[in-house]
One Martini backbone bead per residue (centre of mass of N, CA, C, O) as a GRO file, in nm:
protein
  497
    1MET     BB    1  17.367   2.455  21.780
    2ILE     BB    2  17.605   2.638  21.858
    3ASN     BB    3  17.809   2.408  21.950
    4ASP     BB    4  17.840   2.276  21.661
    5PHE     BB    5  18.089   2.478  21.573
    6VAL     BB    6  18.274   2.358  21.755
    7GLY     BB    7  18.562   2.246  21.577
    8LYS     BB    8  18.502   2.365  21.314
    9LEU     BB    9  18.526   2.426  20.964
   10ILE     BB   10  18.565   2.734  20.798
   11ALA     BB   11  18.627   2.758  20.471
   12ASP     BB   12  18.876   2.551  20.512
   13LYS     BB   13  19.048   2.755  20.759
   14TYR     BB   14  18.846   2.804  21.007
   15ARG     BB   15  18.871   2.743  21.353
   16ILE     BB   16  18.664   2.667  21.614
   17GLU     BB   17  18.672   2.710  21.981
   18SER     BB   18  18.475   2.957  22.098
   19LEU     BB   19  18.228   3.126  22.277
   20ILE     BB   20  18.135   3.460  22.341
   21ARG     BB   21  17.862   3.538  22.175
   22GLU     BB   22  17.514   3.589  22.119
   23SER     BB   23  17.321   3.662  21.806
   24ASP     BB   24  17.113   3.747  21.550
   25SER     BB   25  17.351   3.908  21.390
   26GLY     BB   26  17.584   3.731  21.539
   27ASP     BB   27  17.809   3.502  21.632
   28ILE     BB   28  18.079   3.486  21.865
   29TYR     BB   29  18.414   3.375  21.795
   30SER     BB   30  18.690   3.185  21.866
   31GLY     BB   31  19.003   3.144  21.676
   32ARG     BB   32  19.189   2.988  21.399
   33HIS     BB   33  19.418   2.927  21.175
   34ASP     BB   34  19.471   2.616  21.037
   35ILE     BB   35  19.770   2.679  20.925
   36SER     BB   36  19.906   2.925  21.095
   37GLY     BB   37  19.757   2.972  21.396
   38ASN     BB   38  19.609   3.226  21.408
   39LEU     BB   39  19.432   3.445  21.568
   40LEU     BB   40  19.065   3.491  21.589
   41THR     BB   41  18.749   3.632  21.477
   42LEU     BB   42  18.411   3.512  21.459
   43ARG     BB   43  18.119   3.568  21.248
   44ILE     BB   44  17.799   3.404  21.265
   45LEU     BB   45  17.523   3.319  21.104
   46PRO     BB   46  17.253   3.187  21.177
   47GLN     BB   47  17.083   2.934  21.030
   48ALA     BB   48  16.791   3.054  21.054
   49PHE     BB   49  16.899   3.312  20.875
   50ALA     BB   50  17.072   3.199  20.631
   51VAL     BB   51  16.822   3.095  20.456
   52ASP     BB   52  16.782   3.398  20.428
   53VAL     BB   53  16.861   3.618  20.189
   54ARG     BB   54  16.827   3.889  20.343
   55TRP     BB   55  17.010   3.829  20.585
   56ALA     BB   56  17.265   3.762  20.425
   57LYS     BB   57  17.291   4.034  20.282
   58ARG     BB   58  17.312   4.214  20.532
   59PHE     BB   59  17.566   4.085  20.649
   60LEU     BB   60  17.755   4.136  20.397
   61ASP     BB   61  17.720   4.445  20.383
   62GLN     BB   62  17.843   4.506  20.659
   63ALA     BB   63  18.119   4.372  20.602
   64ARG     BB   64  18.194   4.552  20.362
   65SER     BB   65  18.196   4.820  20.520
   66ALA     BB   66  18.403   4.731  20.747
   67SER     BB   67  18.653   4.673  20.552
   68ALA     BB   68  18.705   5.005  20.514
   69LEU     BB   69  18.792   5.004  20.816
   70HIS     BB   70  19.074   5.185  20.985
   71GLN     BB   71  19.119   5.147  21.335
   72GLU     BB   72  19.227   5.099  21.662
   73ASN     BB   73  18.900   5.096  21.773
   74ILE     BB   74  18.848   4.889  21.547
   75LEU     BB   75  18.729   4.586  21.449
   76ASN     BB   76  18.898   4.435  21.219
   77LEU     BB   77  18.844   4.324  20.891
   78THR     BB   78  18.956   4.034  20.671
   79ASP     BB   79  18.689   3.847  20.622
   80PHE     BB   80  18.430   3.721  20.386
   81GLY     BB   81  18.133   3.496  20.347
   82THR     BB   82  18.049   3.184  20.170
   83ASP     BB   83  18.042   2.864  20.199
   84SER     BB   84  17.976   2.541  20.086
   85LYS     BB   85  17.756   2.512  20.343
   86GLY     BB   86  17.618   2.812  20.389
   87ILE     BB   87  17.813   2.982  20.561
   88VAL     BB   88  17.799   3.286  20.722
   89TYR     BB   89  18.087   3.508  20.736
   90ALA     BB   90  18.335   3.673  20.963
   91VAL     BB   91  18.666   3.817  20.994
   92TYR     BB   92  18.871   3.905  21.272
   93GLU     BB   93  19.047   4.022  21.496
   94PRO     BB   94  19.176   3.950  21.786
   95VAL     BB   95  19.030   3.872  22.112
   96SER     BB   96  18.980   3.805  22.453
   97GLY     BB   97  18.648   3.849  22.534
   98THR     BB   98  18.619   4.122  22.678
   99THR     BB   99  18.353   4.304  22.789
  100LEU     BB  100  18.185   4.571  22.911
  101LYS     BB  101  17.957   4.408  23.034
  102SER     BB  102  18.134   4.233  23.222
  103LEU     BB  103  18.246   4.477  23.387
  104LEU     BB  104  17.960   4.588  23.485
  105ALA     BB  105  17.876   4.321  23.646
  106ASN     BB  106  18.035   4.385  23.922
  107GLY     BB  107  17.889   4.649  24.066
  108SER     BB  108  18.083   4.900  23.982
  109ALA     BB  109  18.205   5.194  23.947
  110PHE     BB  110  18.386   5.401  23.766
  111ASP     BB  111  18.637   5.572  23.709
  112GLN     BB  112  18.646   5.869  23.550
  113ILE     BB  113  18.905   5.819  23.387
  114ARG     BB  114  18.827   5.541  23.275
  115ALA     BB  115  18.554   5.615  23.144
  116ILE     BB  116  18.664   5.839  22.957
  117SER     BB  117  18.867   5.664  22.804
  118ILE     BB  118  18.663   5.471  22.676
  119ALA     BB  119  18.482   5.687  22.544
  120LYS     BB  120  18.701   5.809  22.363
  121GLN     BB  121  18.755   5.553  22.190
  122VAL     BB  122  18.471   5.519  22.081
  123ALA     BB  123  18.458   5.800  21.950
  124ALA     BB  124  18.698   5.757  21.755
  125ALA     BB  125  18.567   5.526  21.597
  126ALA     BB  126  18.316   5.687  21.505
  127VAL     BB  127  18.458   5.912  21.349
  128ALA     BB  128  18.589   5.725  21.135
  129ALA     BB  129  18.319   5.603  21.033
  130HIS     BB  130  18.164   5.868  20.963
  131ALA     BB  131  18.365   5.961  20.741
  132LYS     BB  132  18.242   5.685  20.574
  133ARG     BB  133  17.930   5.646  20.631
  134ALA     BB  134  17.939   5.474  20.907
  135VAL     BB  135  17.696   5.323  21.106
  136HIS     BB  136  17.595   5.160  21.381
  137GLY     BB  137  17.314   5.185  21.596
  138THR     BB  138  17.441   4.953  21.836
  139ILE     BB  139  17.576   5.075  22.095
  140THR     BB  140  17.716   4.848  22.328
  141PRO     BB  141  17.875   4.662  22.569
  142ASP     BB  142  17.876   4.407  22.374
  143ASN     BB  143  18.050   4.580  22.134
  144ILE     BB  144  18.280   4.613  22.362
  145PHE     BB  145  18.619   4.569  22.375
  146VAL     BB  146  18.848   4.489  22.651
  147GLU     BB  147  19.198   4.562  22.700
  148GLY     BB  148  19.377   4.538  22.976
  149ASP     BB  149  19.463   4.744  23.212
  150PRO     BB  150  19.385   4.965  23.423
  151GLY     BB  151  19.459   5.269  23.240
  152GLU     BB  152  19.543   5.064  22.964
  153GLU     BB  153  19.303   5.041  22.795
  154VAL     BB  154  19.149   4.880  22.508
  155ALA     BB  155  18.916   4.965  22.264
  156LYS     BB  156  18.670   4.764  22.078
  157VAL     BB  157  18.461   4.793  21.792
  158LEU     BB  158  18.156   4.630  21.695
  159GLY     BB  159  17.936   4.700  21.396
  160PHE     BB  160  18.007   4.861  21.164
  161GLY     BB  161  17.778   4.911  20.883
  162SER     BB  162  17.494   4.914  20.935
  163ASP     BB  163  17.165   4.944  20.910
  164ASN     BB  164  16.992   5.260  20.947
  165LEU     BB  165  16.675   5.128  20.886
  166SER     BB  166  16.741   4.916  21.119
  167VAL     BB  167  16.664   4.675  21.386
  168PRO     BB  168  16.742   4.447  21.581
  169ARG     BB  169  16.562   4.226  21.764
  170ASP     BB  170  16.802   4.215  22.009
  171ALA     BB  171  16.795   4.497  22.086
  172ASP     BB  172  16.869   4.737  22.325
  173PRO     BB  173  16.657   4.996  22.421
  174ARG     BB  174  16.844   5.154  22.636
  175TYR     BB  175  17.057   5.236  22.376
  176LEU     BB  176  16.844   5.373  22.215
  177ALA     BB  177  16.723   5.597  22.024
  178PRO     BB  178  16.422   5.739  21.977
  179GLU     BB  179  16.432   5.725  21.652
  180GLN     BB  180  16.463   5.391  21.674
  181MET     BB  181  16.150   5.358  21.822
  182THR     BB  182  15.989   5.351  21.563
  183SER     BB  183  15.824   5.264  21.277
  184PHE     BB  184  16.074   5.446  21.142
  185PRO     BB  185  16.379   5.379  21.161
  186VAL     BB  186  16.670   5.594  21.238
  187ALA     BB  187  17.026   5.641  21.176
  188ASP     BB  188  17.299   5.841  21.311
  189GLU     BB  189  17.530   6.016  21.467
  190ARG     BB  190  17.332   6.090  21.705
  191SER     BB  191  17.273   5.798  21.787
  192ASP     BB  192  17.564   5.733  21.882
  193VAL     BB  193  17.575   5.954  22.094
  194TYR     BB  194  17.353   5.843  22.276
  195SER     BB  195  17.475   5.566  22.338
  196LEU     BB  196  17.740   5.676  22.468
  197GLY     BB  197  17.604   5.840  22.693
  198VAL     BB  198  17.477   5.596  22.836
  199ILE     BB  199  17.743   5.445  22.895
  200LEU     BB  200  17.876   5.669  23.065
  201TYR     BB  201  17.660   5.679  23.281
  202GLU     BB  202  17.689   5.380  23.369
  203MET     BB  203  17.991   5.388  23.455
  204LEU     BB  204  17.943   5.619  23.685
  205ALA     BB  205  17.648   5.508  23.821
  206ASP     BB  206  17.556   5.203  23.774
  207GLU     BB  207  17.330   5.320  23.579
  208LEU     BB  208  17.053   5.384  23.399
  209PRO     BB  209  16.870   5.646  23.282
  210PHE     BB  210  16.679   5.426  23.117
  211ASP     BB  211  16.479   5.179  23.265
  212GLY     BB  212  16.375   4.899  23.060
  213ARG     BB  213  16.229   4.614  22.903
  214THR     BB  214  16.091   4.798  22.692
  215VAL     BB  215  16.016   5.027  22.464
  216SER     BB  216  15.775   5.165  22.609
  217GLU     BB  217  15.920   5.210  22.881
  218VAL     BB  218  16.150   5.386  22.777
  219LEU     BB  219  15.974   5.608  22.649
  220ALA     BB  220  15.829   5.687  22.910
  221ASP     BB  221  16.085   5.782  23.060
  222GLN     BB  222  16.171   6.001  22.851
  223ASP     BB  223  15.895   6.171  22.877
  224SER     BB  224  15.875   6.232  23.189
  225GLU     BB  225  16.200   6.251  23.258
  226PRO     BB  226  16.497   6.306  23.347
  227PRO     BB  227  16.772   6.202  23.448
  228PRO     BB  228  16.943   6.145  23.702
  229PRO     BB  229  17.166   6.291  23.873
  230MET     BB  230  17.500   6.247  23.946
  231SER     BB  231  17.484   6.352  24.246
  232ALA     BB  232  17.313   6.094  24.343
  233PHE     BB  233  17.593   5.901  24.333
  234ARG     BB  234  17.822   6.137  24.318
  235GLN     BB  235  18.097   6.393  24.418
  236ASP     BB  236  18.380   6.345  24.224
  237LEU     BB  237  18.305   6.498  23.979
  238HIS     BB  238  18.328   6.669  23.718
  239PRO     BB  239  18.142   6.952  23.635
  240GLN     BB  240  18.134   6.869  23.306
  241ILE     BB  241  18.012   6.583  23.279
  242GLU     BB  242  17.706   6.616  23.305
  243PRO     BB  243  17.653   6.812  23.065
  244ILE     BB  244  17.762   6.617  22.852
  245ILE     BB  245  17.559   6.387  22.897
  246LEU     BB  246  17.295   6.552  22.858
  247SER     BB  247  17.369   6.634  22.559
  248ALA     BB  248  17.364   6.324  22.458
  249VAL     BB  249  17.061   6.228  22.602
  250THR     BB  250  16.874   6.378  22.439
  251ARG     BB  251  16.581   6.335  22.284
  252ASP     BB  252  16.649   6.558  22.095
  253ALA     BB  253  16.857   6.561  21.824
  254GLU     BB  254  16.898   6.880  21.795
  255ASN     BB  255  17.024   6.896  22.112
  256ARG     BB  256  17.263   6.754  22.038
  257TYR     BB  257  17.525   6.631  21.921
  258GLN     BB  258  17.593   6.647  21.576
  259HIS     BB  259  17.883   6.532  21.649
  260MET     BB  260  18.124   6.319  21.761
  261SER     BB  261  18.361   6.522  21.768
  262ASP     BB  262  18.239   6.705  21.989
  263PHE     BB  263  18.227   6.496  22.209
  264ALA     BB  264  18.534   6.423  22.204
  265GLU     BB  265  18.641   6.704  22.278
  266ASP     BB  266  18.517   6.724  22.564
  267LEU     BB  267  18.649   6.470  22.674
  268GLU     BB  268  18.942   6.563  22.632
  269ARG     BB  269  18.933   6.809  22.815
  270VAL     BB  270  18.860   6.663  23.080
  271ALA     BB  271  19.098   6.464  23.078
  272GLY     BB  272  19.319   6.684  23.097
  273GLU     BB  273  19.227   6.795  23.377
  274LEU     BB  274  19.242   6.522  23.534
  275GLY     BB  275  19.561   6.469  23.467
  276THR     BB  276  19.681   6.733  23.646
  277LYS     BB  277  19.440   6.765  23.865
  278PRO     BB  278  19.231   6.788  24.095
  279VAL     BB  279  18.909   6.873  24.093
  280ALA     BB  280  18.872   7.045  24.352
  281ALA     BB  281  19.122   7.226  24.322
  282ALA     BB  282  19.064   7.324  24.040
  283SER     BB  283  18.786   7.456  24.094
  284GLY     BB  284  18.883   7.656  24.314
  285ASN     BB  285  19.104   7.803  24.154
  286ASN     BB  286  18.931   7.875  23.910
  287LEU     BB  287  18.735   8.060  24.053
  288TRP     BB  288  18.939   8.282  24.152
  289GLN     BB  289  19.079   8.323  23.885
  290THR     BB  290  18.831   8.412  23.727
  291ALA     BB  291  18.753   8.654  23.908
  292PHE     BB  292  19.016   8.811  23.865
  293ILE     BB  293  19.002   8.837  23.559
  294VAL     BB  294  18.733   8.984  23.545
  295LEU     BB  295  18.814   9.229  23.719
  296ALA     BB  296  19.054   9.321  23.546
  297GLY     BB  297  18.890   9.363  23.287
  298ILE     BB  298  18.700   9.583  23.397
  299VAL     BB  299  18.917   9.789  23.469
  300LEU     BB  300  19.044   9.819  23.188
  301LEU     BB  301  18.787   9.902  23.040
  302GLY     BB  302  18.721  10.154  23.209
  303SER     BB  303  18.983  10.306  23.153
  304ALA     BB  304  18.954  10.324  22.847
  305LEU     BB  305  18.688  10.479  22.840
  306ILE     BB  306  18.782  10.728  22.999
  307TYR     BB  307  19.012  10.812  22.814
  308PHE     BB  308  18.844  10.840  22.542
  309THR     BB  309  18.627  11.040  22.663
  310LEU     BB  310  18.811  11.272  22.800
  311GLY     BB  311  19.085  11.295  22.624
  312LYS     BB  312  18.929  11.261  22.314
  313LYS     BB  313  18.740  11.479  22.304
  314THR     BB  314  18.504  11.679  22.116
  315ASP     BB  315  18.410  12.003  21.998
  316PRO     BB  316  18.197  12.109  21.763
  317THR     BB  317  18.226  12.424  21.795
  318ILE     BB  318  18.545  12.407  21.758
  319ALA     BB  319  18.595  12.214  21.515
  320LEU     BB  320  18.414  12.413  21.361
  321VAL     BB  321  18.534  12.611  21.094
  322GLY     BB  322  18.505  12.893  20.937
  323ASP     BB  323  18.495  13.064  20.633
  324ALA     BB  324  18.618  13.374  20.560
  325ASN     BB  325  18.554  13.364  20.224
  326SER     BB  326  18.271  13.330  20.252
  327MET     BB  327  17.939  13.328  20.110
  328PRO     BB  328  17.639  13.392  20.078
  329VAL     BB  329  17.357  13.311  19.943
  330GLN     BB  330  17.269  13.411  19.614
  331PRO     BB  331  17.084  13.538  19.387
  332ILE     BB  332  17.067  13.564  19.053
  333ASN     BB  333  16.862  13.798  19.098
  334PRO     BB  334  16.750  14.075  19.193
  335ALA     BB  335  16.537  14.196  19.421
  336THR     BB  336  16.201  14.358  19.348
  337GLY     BB  337  15.890  14.237  19.409
  338ILE     BB  338  15.714  14.173  19.155
  339GLN     BB  339  15.639  13.877  19.182
  340GLU     BB  340  15.498  13.900  19.456
  341GLU     BB  341  15.285  14.107  19.371
  342THR     BB  342  15.157  13.945  19.143
  343LEU     BB  343  15.079  13.701  19.311
  344ALA     BB  344  14.894  13.853  19.507
  345LYS     BB  345  14.691  13.948  19.292
  346MET     BB  346  14.614  13.672  19.185
  347ILE     BB  347  14.502  13.566  19.447
  348GLY     BB  348  14.292  13.790  19.493
  349ASP     BB  349  14.138  13.763  19.227
  350SER     BB  350  14.067  13.463  19.243
  351ASP     BB  351  13.909  13.479  19.504
  352ALA     BB  352  13.698  13.688  19.416
  353SER     BB  353  13.590  13.535  19.167
  354LEU     BB  354  13.502  13.286  19.318
  355MET     BB  355  13.304  13.424  19.506
  356ASP     BB  356  13.123  13.551  19.290
  357ASN     BB  357  13.044  13.287  19.147
  358ALA     BB  358  12.928  13.151  19.397
  359ASN     BB  359  12.701  13.399  19.429
  360GLY     BB  360  12.616  13.493  19.119
  361ALA     BB  361  12.806  13.758  19.053
  362ILE     BB  362  12.754  13.856  18.733
  363PRO     BB  363  12.821  14.063  18.509
  364PRO     BB  364  12.665  14.225  18.286
  365GLY     BB  365  12.763  14.134  17.954
  366THR     BB  366  12.900  13.867  18.044
  367LEU     BB  367  13.087  13.602  18.059
  368PRO     BB  368  13.218  13.354  18.253
  369GLY     BB  369  13.517  13.439  18.177
  370GLY     BB  370  13.524  13.781  18.205
  371ASP     BB  371  13.574  13.927  17.900
  372GLY     BB  372  13.300  13.986  17.720
  373TYR     BB  373  13.291  13.784  17.489
  374ASN     BB  374  13.112  13.788  17.164
  375PRO     BB  375  13.100  13.601  16.873
  376TRP     BB  376  12.813  13.763  16.757
  377ALA     BB  377  12.862  14.078  16.759
  378ASN     BB  378  12.995  14.121  16.445
  379GLY     BB  379  12.817  13.931  16.235
  380GLY     BB  380  12.987  13.698  16.183
  381MET     BB  381  13.179  13.432  16.200
  382ALA     BB  382  13.223  13.209  16.419
  383PRO     BB  383  13.429  13.051  16.591
  384ALA     BB  384  13.558  12.780  16.688
  385GLY     BB  385  13.334  12.661  16.946
  386ALA     BB  386  13.096  12.820  16.917
  387PRO     BB  387  12.790  12.874  16.970
  388PRO     BB  388  12.505  12.865  16.827
  389LEU     BB  389  12.270  13.029  16.685
  390GLY     BB  390  12.012  13.061  16.934
  391SER     BB  391  12.127  12.962  17.172
  392ALA     BB  392  12.165  12.922  17.488
  393PRO     BB  393  12.293  13.108  17.708
  394PRO     BB  394  12.466  13.161  17.953
  395ILE     BB  395  12.470  13.232  18.263
  396GLY     BB  396  12.452  13.589  18.259
  397ALA     BB  397  12.427  13.615  17.956
  398PRO     BB  398  12.362  13.749  17.671
  399PRO     BB  399  12.203  13.730  17.396
  400MET     BB  400  12.252  13.567  17.087
  401THR     BB  401  12.290  13.801  16.826
  402TYR     BB  402  12.249  13.954  16.522
  403THR     BB  403  12.477  14.194  16.379
  404GLN     BB  404  12.482  14.429  16.158
  405PRO     BB  405  12.686  14.575  15.966
  406GLY     BB  406  12.810  14.859  15.870
  407GLY     BB  407  12.720  15.070  15.599
  408GLN     BB  408  12.684  15.035  15.269
  409VAL     BB  409  12.395  14.928  15.083
  410VAL     BB  410  12.352  14.694  14.811
  411THR     BB  411  12.086  14.632  14.587
  412ILE     BB  412  11.997  14.353  14.382
  413ASP     BB  413  11.809  14.312  14.102
  414PRO     BB  414  11.731  14.034  13.919
  415ASN     BB  415  11.537  14.195  13.691
  416SER     BB  416  11.771  14.385  13.659
  417PRO     BB  417  12.020  14.539  13.578
  418SER     BB  418  12.330  14.573  13.644
  419GLN     BB  419  12.509  14.805  13.833
  420PHE     BB  420  12.809  14.707  13.695
  421MET     BB  421  12.672  14.720  13.401
  422PRO     BB  422  12.639  14.823  13.093
  423ASN     BB  423  12.370  14.929  12.867
  424GLU     BB  424  12.500  14.740  12.617
  425GLY     BB  425  12.535  14.618  12.315
  426GLY     BB  426  12.681  14.311  12.197
  427ILE     BB  427  12.995  14.162  12.151
  428ILE     BB  428  13.212  13.952  12.319
  429LEU     BB  429  13.558  13.960  12.286
  430VAL     BB  430  13.763  13.683  12.372
  431PRO     BB  431  14.065  13.580  12.409
  432ILE     BB  432  14.213  13.262  12.320
  433PRO     BB  433  14.427  13.040  12.368
  434ALA     BB  434  14.608  12.809  12.236
  435ASN     BB  435  14.584  12.458  12.162
  436ASN     BB  436  14.865  12.223  12.217
  437GLU     BB  437  14.717  11.980  12.261
  438PRO     BB  438  14.611  11.691  12.203
  439ALA     BB  439  14.312  11.577  12.074
  440ASP     BB  440  14.303  11.274  12.221
  441LYS     BB  441  14.290  11.400  12.490
  442PRO     BB  442  14.136  11.375  12.753
  443GLU     BB  443  13.896  11.540  12.920
  444THR     BB  444  13.894  11.699  13.205
  445THR     BB  445  13.733  11.744  13.491
  446PRO     BB  446  13.637  12.000  13.640
  447LYS     BB  447  13.649  12.164  13.915
  448ALA     BB  448  13.478  12.277  14.152
  449PRO     BB  449  13.404  12.553  14.286
  450VAL     BB  450  13.519  12.732  14.561
  451GLY     BB  451  13.300  12.916  14.650
  452ASN     BB  452  13.392  13.259  14.539
  453THR     BB  453  13.581  13.178  14.320
  454ALA     BB  454  13.731  13.295  14.052
  455GLN     BB  455  13.708  13.226  13.709
  456PRO     BB  456  13.857  13.191  13.423
  457VAL     BB  457  13.831  13.313  13.095
  458ALA     BB  458  13.803  13.195  12.792
  459GLN     BB  459  14.003  13.250  12.511
  460PRO     BB  460  13.995  13.317  12.186
  461THR     BB  461  14.092  13.245  11.890
  462PRO     BB  462  14.157  13.374  11.584
  463LYS     BB  463  13.977  13.174  11.430
  464GLN     BB  464  13.730  13.222  11.607
  465MET     BB  465  13.705  13.523  11.541
  466ALA     BB  466  13.647  13.480  11.214
  467THR     BB  467  13.429  13.289  11.301
  468PRO     BB  468  13.126  13.231  11.321
  469LEU     BB  469  12.897  13.161  11.525
  470PRO     BB  470  12.714  12.921  11.613
  471LYS     BB  471  12.414  12.799  11.631
  472PRO     BB  472  12.228  12.768  11.871
  473GLU     BB  473  12.075  12.557  12.051
  474LYS     BB  474  11.792  12.449  12.160
  475PRO     BB  475  11.669  12.495  12.432
  476ALA     BB  476  11.537  12.396  12.688
  477ALA     BB  477  11.272  12.382  12.858
  478GLN     BB  478  11.129  12.645  13.018
  479PRO     BB  479  10.996  12.802  13.241
  480LYS     BB  480  10.747  12.992  13.285
  481ALA     BB  481  10.685  13.307  13.294
  482LYS     BB  482  10.575  13.547  13.461
  483ALA     BB  483  10.385  13.791  13.498
  484GLY     BB  484  10.584  14.081  13.431
  485ASP     BB  485  10.829  13.962  13.327
  486LYS     BB  486  11.152  14.045  13.221
  487LYS     BB  487  11.382  14.035  12.975
  488PRO     BB  488  11.702  14.044  12.964
  489ALA     BB  489  11.939  14.217  12.838
  490ALA     BB  490  12.208  14.232  12.653
  491ALA     BB  491  12.532  14.275  12.744
  492ALA     BB  492  12.777  14.520  12.682
  493VAL     BB  493  13.133  14.548  12.648
  494LYS     BB  494  13.376  14.757  12.659
  495PRO     BB  495  13.665  14.812  12.570
  496ASN     BB  496  13.954  14.901  12.678
  497GLU     BB  497  14.132  15.196  12.644
   0.00000   0.00000   0.00000
């Protein structure tokens, strides 16, 4: 079925000449433009997958992403689509057809300068693709085309822009990152770093760091132990190559290079050192040169510390100079000792009173307050807050009794005439001021007298004085007086002379 495309015309303008490699994700052919005759590379989705709309869409989406990438180490895409016969295709720039996989099949390890040169170019292609959020996900020697003579080789990478959430069925698990071999695979920049680290390891050691035929075998190798050291295969490598590779093929993605640009920078640095001098001589000279620089730095640092410590030190007792015009802190008022003496007495008195109260030694005739004040002693009304008369006194206090005040006492007999009124008969005439208020004004109810406040006596008007008093109404029945009670006589008051 594959060879059926050889010699056929695709999209009425691209003629297929030979097969380069086959893959479920797309068979690679070499061909040329049928009108212009220019060489080109075609990638065609197998017919078994082209009939599935999902596979066709995935193929065209990857081609669309790759068409936006332009870099010298990326196999640039020029055209893609589906022709009238339902063939899904993509057209790339021409390549010779030599892949890195075919070069590794010779069974000999690469020179470290050649291996680092190819790895640098693949890293540069990945950096350009990652800048536009295009991830490869399946960087393998099959997807790297190499052209030119050794030392001047140019690498071209095919396959950028693939779906980072899926892995092709025919993907080689030995080049996949651990996170791509789970039930939910995912690929990012660090996944491409891992794949390139495995390829660099293979180019230098002629073996894979984790060799297994299935996904489970590769995962078991990754979990069991780290890859064999590079020193087990060769001794002529730059001392920094192995740490760089181990940092790229670490199982945990967080411990790898987080960006392909960091990986490419370290490769560039090692390539620059390898291009100037032999590794053995460089490492030996660098060792002694580094030791000398470190020793010189220590000497200079020690000298500086000694200079600044001994030559520039300051004595705080000498540096701090007192002010000759300064005065000690003075109190606001001169000290007399009165406050201290008063405070001492207060403390002594309070302590003694507390001790006496605690022992129950309260002087007789005094209240717990210590001032001896008895609110009932003067016979008057006790102030607010005083205990009621007859209540139990506080412990240690005298009983609260009523003491009658001293002085002359006058007793008024209610059945006898008043001691303060003369016993004379007559009528009391009291002048009353005229009433100028309107007659129809309702008469207000007078307020009840408060306490013993004396009320003014209404004075009669002149008219009332000339008119005899009306006969009083018969008073209401009064209770009968007891035997022996005398009716008080009416008292008359003489006017003041």
